[in-house]
C-alpha positions, 0 to 999 in steps of 0.5 A: 500500500505504501509503495502504491501511494508513493508511486502515485504521488511521484507520478502526480509531481512529474505531471505537475512539473510538465504542466507548469514548469515555472512552478517546478522551477520556483519549487526547486529554488525554494528547496535549495534556498531553504536547505542551503541559504538560510544558515546565513540568510533569513528564511524570508528572503525579503528580510535581513539574515543573521549574517547575510543581507536580504536577497529578494529581487536579486538579479540573475547576474548577482546570484550567479556571481555570488553563488558560483564564484563568491564575487560581485558583478562589476560595478555592484555595490554590496549591501554589506562589507563582509565577505563571508560567503563561500562559492557553491559551485555545485549549484551551477545548474540551480541558479535559474531555480534560485532566481525564480524563487528569489524573484517571485511575487 
């Protein structure tokens, strides 16, 4: 019975991902943010975190630079002067999902 329910739920998720890829991207970004980013940033990306600034509305360019290389885009003025964030290159394929989550309404 448990296996049947798990299979059914798995099939439902795949169907929703196909029917609404934007929602799937947002959901993926939310999972990544909640599991990898809230140690420093606030669970509500509109709010300042314990170490990191608010990140809601961040550009794709900023997310890519900060997450993949721990840098800032040329000409960007950081919200904080600390440089505690480390590069997370394993999230290379997840930048678009983070962008989707951080720029949702």
